[in-house]
C-alpha positions in Angstrom: -18.6 184.0 70.4 -15.6 185.5 68.8 -13.1 182.8 68.0 -11.7 181.9 64.5 -12.2 178.5 62.7 -11.4 177.4 59.0 -12.7 174.2 57.8 -11.2 172.8 55.3 -13.1 170.1 53.4 -16.0 168.9 51.0 -18.9 170.7 49.4 -21.7 168.2 48.0 -25.0 168.2 46.8 -26.9 165.8 48.7 -29.7 163.9 47.1 -31.9 161.9 49.9 -34.2 159.5 49.6 -37.0 158.4 52.5 -37.8 155.0 52.8 -39.6 152.8 55.3 -36.7 150.8 56.2 -33.0 150.6 55.0 -32.4 147.8 51.9 -30.1 145.0 52.6 -28.0 143.7 49.9 -29.0 142.9 46.7 -32.6 144.4 47.9 -34.7 147.0 45.9 -37.1 149.3 48.1 -39.2 152.2 47.1 -39.1 155.7 48.3 -41.8 157.3 50.4 -40.1 160.8 49.4 -37.1 162.4 47.9 -34.8 165.7 48.0 -31.8 167.6 47.8 -30.3 169.4 50.2 -26.5 171.4 50.6 -23.9 169.2 52.5 -20.5 167.8 52.1 -19.0 167.2 55.4 -16.8 170.4 55.3 -19.3 172.6 53.8 -21.9 171.0 56.9 -19.3 171.6 59.7 -18.7 175.1 58.5 -22.3 175.6 58.5 -22.9 174.5 61.7 -19.8 176.2 63.4 -21.1 179.3 61.8 -24.7 179.0 63.2 -23.4 177.7 66.6 -21.3 181.3 66.9 -18.2 180.8 65.2 -16.7 183.1 62.7 -16.0 180.9 59.8 -13.5 180.8 56.8 -14.0 177.8 54.3 -11.4 176.2 52.2 -12.3 173.6 49.5 -12.9 173.1 45.7 -16.3 173.0 43.8 -17.0 172.2 40.2 -18.3 174.5 37.9 -21.9 173.2 37.3 -25.4 174.6 38.0 -25.5 173.4 41.9 -22.5 175.0 42.8 -24.1 178.5 43.0 -27.0 176.8 45.2 -24.5 175.6 47.8 -22.6 178.9 48.0 -25.7 180.4 48.9 -26.2 178.3 51.4 -23.0 178.8 53.2 -23.4 182.8 52.3 -26.5 182.9 54.4 -25.3 181.1 57.5 -22.4 183.4 57.6 -19.4 181.3 56.4 -16.7 182.9 54.3 -15.9 181.3 50.8 -13.1 183.4 49.8 -11.0 179.9 50.2 -13.3 177.9 47.9 -11.9 177.9 44.1 -13.9 176.5 41.5 -12.4 173.8 39.6 -13.0 174.0 35.6 -14.3 171.1 34.5 -15.3 168.8 37.3 -18.4 168.0 38.7 -19.4 169.3 42.1 -19.4 166.3 44.6 -22.9 164.5 45.7 -23.8 162.3 48.3 -26.5 159.7 47.7 -28.3 159.3 51.3 -31.0 157.0 52.1 -32.7 157.8 55.2 -35.4 155.5 57.4 -36.4 156.0 61.2 -33.5 158.4 62.0 -30.8 156.5 60.4 -29.0 156.8 57.4 -26.6 155.1 54.7 -24.3 157.1 52.7 -22.5 157.0 49.5 -20.3 159.9 48.6 -19.1 160.4 44.3 -16.2 163.2 45.5 -16.1 165.1 42.2 -14.2 168.3 42.6 -13.4 167.8 46.2 -10.7 165.3 45.2 -9.5 168.1 42.0 -6.6 169.5 44.5 -3.3 171.0 43.5 -0.2 168.7 43.2 1.8 168.0 46.5 4.6 170.8 45.7 1.9 173.5 44.7 0.0 173.1 48.0 2.7 175.1 49.8 2.3 178.3 47.6 -1.5 178.5 47.7 -2.8 181.5 49.3 -5.2 179.1 51.5 -2.2 178.8 53.7 -2.9 182.2 55.2 -6.6 181.1 56.1 -5.2 178.2 57.7 -2.4 179.3 59.6 -4.3 182.1 61.3 -7.3 180.4 62.7 -7.8 179.8 66.0 -8.7 176.4 65.2 -9.2 174.4 61.9 -11.3 171.4 61.3 -10.6 169.0 58.1 -12.3 165.8 57.2 -11.5 162.8 55.1 -13.6 163.5 52.3 -10.9 165.4 50.4 -7.3 164.0 49.9 -5.1 162.6 52.5 -2.3 164.8 51.7 -3.9 168.0 51.4 -5.7 166.9 55.1 -1.9 167.0 56.3 -1.0 169.9 54.6 -3.6 171.8 56.7 -2.6 169.9 60.2 0.7 170.8 59.6 -0.3 174.9 59.4 -2.9 174.6 62.1 -2.7 176.0 65.7 -5.2 173.5 66.9 -6.1 171.0 64.7 -9.5 169.2 64.7 -9.9 166.0 62.5 -13.0 164.2 61.9 -11.8 160.9 60.2 -14.9 160.4 58.1 -15.2 158.6 55.7 -13.1 155.7 58.1 -9.2 155.6 57.0 -5.9 154.4 58.6 -3.8 157.2 59.6 -0.5 157.6 60.7 0.9 158.7 63.8 2.4 161.8 62.6 -1.2 163.0 61.8 -2.6 161.6 65.1 -0.5 164.0 66.5 -1.4 167.3 65.2 -5.2 166.0 66.9 -6.7 167.7 69.4 -9.1 166.3 69.0 -9.9 163.5 66.5 -13.3 163.0 66.3 -14.7 159.5 65.2 -18.1 157.3 65.4 -17.6 153.7 67.0 -17.0 152.1 63.0 -14.3 155.0 62.6 -12.6 154.2 65.8 -12.4 150.4 64.9 -10.8 151.4 61.6 -8.0 154.0 63.1 -7.4 152.1 66.0 -7.8 148.4 65.0 -9.0 147.4 67.9 -12.8 145.6 68.6 -15.3 148.7 69.7 -18.6 146.9 69.9 -19.0 147.8 73.9 -18.4 150.8 75.1 -15.7 149.2 77.3 -14.0 148.5 74.2 -14.8 152.4 72.7 -12.8 153.4 76.0 -9.7 151.1 75.5 -9.5 152.2 71.6 -9.8 155.5 72.1 -6.6 155.5 74.9 -5.0 153.5 72.6 -5.0 156.5 69.9 -4.1 159.0 72.9 -1.3 156.6 73.4 -0.1 156.9 69.8 0.0 160.5 70.1 -3.2 161.6 69.6 -3.8 164.8 72.4 -7.7 163.8 72.6 -10.1 161.6 71.0 -13.7 162.3 70.7 -16.1 159.4 70.1 -19.6 159.9 69.2 -22.2 157.3 70.1 -25.6 158.7 68.3 -28.4 158.5 70.7 -25.9 157.4 73.5 -23.9 160.1 73.5 -20.1 160.0 73.5 -16.7 159.5 75.1 -14.1 161.9 75.3 -10.4 160.4 75.9 -7.7 162.8 76.7 -3.8 162.8 77.8 -2.9 164.3 80.9 1.1 165.1 82.8 0.4 161.6 84.3 -2.5 159.8 82.9 -5.3 159.5 80.1 -8.6 160.4 81.3 -11.7 159.2 80.4 -15.3 161.2 80.3 -18.5 160.1 79.0 -21.4 162.4 77.9 -24.7 161.2 78.2 -27.1 162.6 75.1 -30.6 164.0 75.9 -33.4 161.9 75.0 -35.2 163.5 72.1 -37.4 162.4 69.1 -35.0 161.8 65.9 -36.7 162.4 62.4 -33.4 163.1 60.2 -29.8 161.6 61.7 -28.0 163.5 58.4 -25.4 165.8 59.1 -25.9 165.3 62.6 -22.1 164.0 63.3 -21.5 167.6 61.3 -23.6 169.6 63.5 -21.6 168.2 66.2 -18.2 168.8 64.9 -18.9 172.4 63.8 -20.5 173.2 67.5 -17.3 171.6 69.1 -15.0 173.8 66.9 -16.9 176.6 67.9 -16.6 176.2 71.3 -12.8 175.3 71.1 -11.7 178.2 69.1 -13.2 180.7 71.8 -11.3 179.1 74.4 -14.0 176.5 75.9 -12.3 173.5 77.9 -13.2 170.6 75.7 -15.1 168.6 78.1 -17.2 171.2 78.2 -16.9 171.7 74.4 -18.1 168.3 74.3 -21.2 169.1 76.1 -22.0 171.7 73.7 -21.2 169.7 70.9 -23.7 167.1 72.2 -26.4 169.8 72.6 -26.2 170.7 69.1 -26.4 167.5 67.8 -29.8 166.9 69.7 -30.9 169.4 68.6 -30.4 168.9 65.0 -32.0 165.2 64.5 -35.2 166.8 65.3 -35.6 168.5 62.1 -35.3 167.1 58.2 -32.3 168.4 56.4 -28.6 169.4 57.2 -27.2 173.1 57.2 -31.5 174.3 57.9 -31.7 171.8 60.9 -28.6 173.0 62.6 -29.0 175.2 65.5 -28.1 178.6 66.5 -25.9 179.4 69.3 -28.8 180.7 71.6 -30.8 177.4 70.7 -27.9 175.4 71.7 -27.4 177.2 75.0 -30.5 176.9 76.0 -30.5 173.0 75.0 -27.8 172.9 78.0 -30.0 172.9 80.9 -31.3 169.7 79.7 -28.5 167.8 79.2 -27.3 164.8 81.6 -23.9 165.6 83.3 -20.9 164.0 82.4 -19.7 160.9 84.2 -15.6 160.5 84.8 -16.8 157.0 86.9 -16.3 154.1 84.2 -16.9 151.1 86.3 -16.2 148.1 84.2 -19.8 146.7 84.5 -21.2 150.0 83.3 -19.5 149.6 79.8 -20.0 146.3 78.8 -23.7 147.1 76.8 -23.6 147.7 72.9 -23.4 150.6 71.6 -26.4 152.7 70.1 -26.5 153.7 66.5 -24.7 156.0 65.2 -25.7 159.4 63.7 
């Protein structure tokens, strides 16, 4: 693939604790293992996109501490160019505290330098604007300030927004998204609608298209994903099932999905086919521990497409009443 992708977003060190089960409110549990990984949704998506075949530039902010070099090395090893990643003197690199049990996770993020961006007035003259404006696809998340995301969206030819962590979005930003990528919990926040069943997910995704989003992709973890997109005559819904796999660590699986999706789109692949490509990539990533090391190469993703269940555009109401599966 030859498409050009610029990812603007976060760089974190992940501190991961493996537990027998996720703790409840007020509960303390003992870890059975612990490790650190390179992470941050931005860095993860950049690495996933590069490993899936894209030419990737990264724009972000990082601290001047000892962990920064390790994170930069991991991105460079995957082929991500980091000329747009600036060190912020006096700021610490972001950290994410991840608890993992039986393939599911809980995450708390300390943003650090990821939120140490220039003022709104200074954004307009940043050299990084060229990296954003020249890319086939610009990818952003919400682990950086929303003003920075909005600035990037205004420069993009095609803008992919992964609205995570969840936040309420204005219609102007929604109109720039093609697609907006969310899980069902994020979808509930953005749309203000219930998302407890797949039928409700489909309706909420349609509502965001009616507000202006060109397309919406809702990831449903092991259950696959739903694509809603506007056409000249209507809003079309498509369900893409995921293959059955043995999930050992879902940390960063959503980022594997977004990275692979963006690589396919940058290469001119039609959106429904890009969703299939992303689904195959995410299904491979959950079968290994870690983030960057678990992301598959283009060759592995292409091979995995053969085992992918076919997409389904027939949305009979009776088929969409089952609860959604847990989200990666």
